[in-house]
C-alpha positions as CSV (number, residue, x, y, z in Angstrom):
1,M,-10.2,19.0,51.5
2,G,-11.8,22.0,49.9
3,P,-14.2,23.0,47.1
4,L,-11.7,23.4,44.3
5,G,-12.1,19.8,43.2
6,I,-10.3,16.4,43.1
7,G,-6.6,16.7,42.3
8,T,-6.2,20.3,43.7
9,L,-3.0,20.7,45.8
10,L,-1.5,23.4,47.8
11,V,2.2,24.2,47.7
12,K,3.6,26.5,50.4
13,P,6.8,27.3,52.3
14,F,7.5,25.4,55.5
15,R,8.1,28.7,57.4
16,H,5.6,31.5,57.7
17,V,6.0,33.9,54.7
18,L,3.7,36.8,53.9
19,H,5.3,37.9,50.6
20,I,7.2,36.3,47.7
21,A,9.9,39.0,48.2
22,E,10.5,37.5,51.7
23,L,11.6,34.1,50.3
24,T,15.3,33.2,50.8
25,E,17.4,32.5,47.7
26,E,17.3,28.8,48.6
27,E,13.5,28.9,48.9
28,S,13.2,30.8,45.6
29,A,15.4,28.3,43.8
30,E,13.3,25.4,45.1
31,L,9.9,26.9,44.3
32,G,9.9,26.9,40.5
33,P,11.0,23.3,40.1
34,L,8.6,22.2,42.8
35,L,5.6,23.9,41.2
36,R,6.6,22.4,37.9
37,R,6.8,18.9,39.4
38,V,3.5,19.2,41.2
39,S,1.8,20.6,38.1
40,A,3.2,17.7,36.0
41,A,1.9,15.2,38.5
42,V,-1.5,16.8,38.4
43,E,-1.4,16.7,34.6
44,D,-0.3,13.1,34.5
45,V,-3.0,11.9,37.0
46,V,-6.0,14.0,36.2
47,H,-5.5,14.9,32.5
48,P,-7.1,18.3,32.7
49,E,-7.3,20.8,29.9
50,Q,-5.1,23.2,31.9
51,V,-3.4,23.2,35.3
52,Y,-3.9,26.5,37.2
53,V,-1.2,27.7,39.5
54,C,-2.3,30.6,41.5
55,L,-0.7,32.5,44.4
56,W,-3.1,33.2,47.3
57,S,-2.2,34.9,50.5
58,H,-5.1,37.0,51.8
59,S,-7.2,36.1,54.9
60,G,-9.7,38.6,56.1
61,G,-8.4,41.2,53.7
62,V,-4.8,41.2,54.9
63,P,-1.8,39.2,53.7
64,G,-1.5,35.8,55.3
65,H,0.8,32.8,54.7
66,I,1.5,32.5,51.0
67,H,0.5,29.4,49.2
68,F,0.1,28.3,45.6
69,V,-3.1,26.5,44.5
70,V,-2.3,23.9,41.9
71,Q,-5.7,23.1,40.4
72,P,-6.7,20.9,37.4
73,A,-9.2,22.7,35.2
74,T,-11.1,20.1,33.3
75,R,-13.6,20.7,30.5
76,D,-16.2,19.0,32.7
77,L,-15.6,21.5,35.5
78,M,-15.7,24.5,33.1
79,E,-19.0,23.4,31.6
80,R,-20.5,22.5,35.0
81,F,-19.7,25.9,36.6
82,G,-20.0,28.0,33.4
83,G,-16.6,29.6,33.6
84,Y,-12.8,29.2,33.7
85,G,-9.9,30.9,35.5
86,P,-10.9,33.0,38.5
87,A,-14.6,32.7,37.6
88,L,-14.4,28.9,37.8
89,Q,-12.7,29.1,41.2
90,M,-15.2,31.6,42.5
91,A,-18.1,29.5,41.3
92,M,-16.6,26.4,42.9
93,F,-16.1,28.2,46.2
94,T,-19.7,29.6,46.0
95,E,-21.1,26.1,45.5
96,G,-18.9,24.8,48.3
97,D,-19.1,21.2,47.2
98,I,-16.6,19.1,49.2
99,P,-15.2,16.1,47.4
100,D,-15.9,12.6,48.7
101,E,-13.2,11.5,51.2
102,A,-12.6,8.2,49.5
103,E,-12.1,10.0,46.1
104,V,-9.6,12.4,47.7
105,E,-7.7,9.5,49.3
106,A,-7.5,7.7,46.0
107,I,-6.3,10.7,44.0
108,C,-3.8,11.5,46.7
109,A,-2.3,8.0,46.4
110,Q,-2.0,8.5,42.6
111,L,-0.4,11.9,43.0
112,R,2.1,10.6,45.6
113,A,3.1,7.9,43.2
114,A,3.5,10.4,40.4
115,L,5.6,12.7,42.6
116,H,7.7,9.9,44.2
117,P,7.8,7.1,41.6
118,S,10.7,5.2,43.3
119,A,8.6,5.0,46.6
120,S,5.8,3.0,45.0
């Protein structure tokens, strides 16, 4: 769990990768459709105004394992934190509010069902 709100997911390669350019052709071919599916699931479950998809990789000022943050940006969050885009994310990190574990479990169940409809 983290401070970027309910419904935020991380998408990252299984193997350790520092740079997008290091992805194999197969990994690259899977990445776009996967990010689209995850973004669509977040859209369907949370109904945000926008879904942010951001590449993050730095840790301590040096490149670390790449991962994409898929974050629902709702009007409520933008009004509460007085910003959007990177300003919204920075404000949320600054506040450091960790979502309730039961809420996280509930949204994860909904996102799993949206991502794997035949499994539900």
